[in-house]
N, C-alpha and C positions, 0 to 999 in steps of 0.2 A: 504494500499500499504505499506508495510514493505520493507525498504533499508536494505541492507547488510551492517553491520557497518564494518569500516575500522578496520583492526588488528594491534595492535601496541605491538610487543614483547619486553618486557623491562626486560624479565628474567636474573638474574644475576648481575642487578644493585641494588644497596643498597641506603637507604635513604641519601640524599633527592632526588636522580636521578629520580627516578619513577614519582614523583609529578611534579617535573621541567619540564622533557619531556614530560608528558601528557600536562601540562598547556600549553607548546609552542606548541604542535600538535593541540590542540584544539582550540587555539586562530587562527589558519589558516584554520579553517574549519567554514562553514555557520552555524547559529543557526538552532536547531533541528538535526543536524548531530549526527550520534552515533559512537562513539569509543569503541572498546574491547581491554582492557589493560590487558596483560599478565605480571605477576611479580613472582618473589621468594622472595622479601624481605618481612620478616615477619611483619615489621612496615606497611606495604601497606594497611593491614587490618584496621589501625586507621587512617593513613594519606590520603589515597584517599577519603574515606567517608568525612573527615574534609576539603579537598581541594574543592570538590564538593559543599558542603555546603556554603563555604566561597565566591567561586566565582560564585555561581548561577546556575551550572550546575545540572542535574538530575542524580543521581546513580541509574539506571535500575536494576542493577542486581549485587550481589557479591557473588562468589562461590568458594569454594576450587577447585584447578586444579593440580593435581598431586602434584608436590614439592612445588606449590606456590598458586596463587590466581588468578582469572579473574574477571575482572570489567567491565560491560557495561555502559558507561557514554552516557548520551545526552546533547550535548552542549546547554547551556542556551542562552538566548538574547544577542545580542551584546550590550555593555553599551557604 
């Protein structure tokens, strides 16, 4: 049973905003939910995976997309 992930368009925002906004959005979602984050920040390819590892979220997919990158994040368990 695959749920369609929520899409969060963060294109045009630069570090640290993509991580801060993704963190806030994920905090409002139930564990196991998925969020598709779209960004054009070149540092996001470093920052988003590091954020996921630190916060206990699972980075399901990371792919280039046009002029940016797309990350599929699964929210980890609530702490």
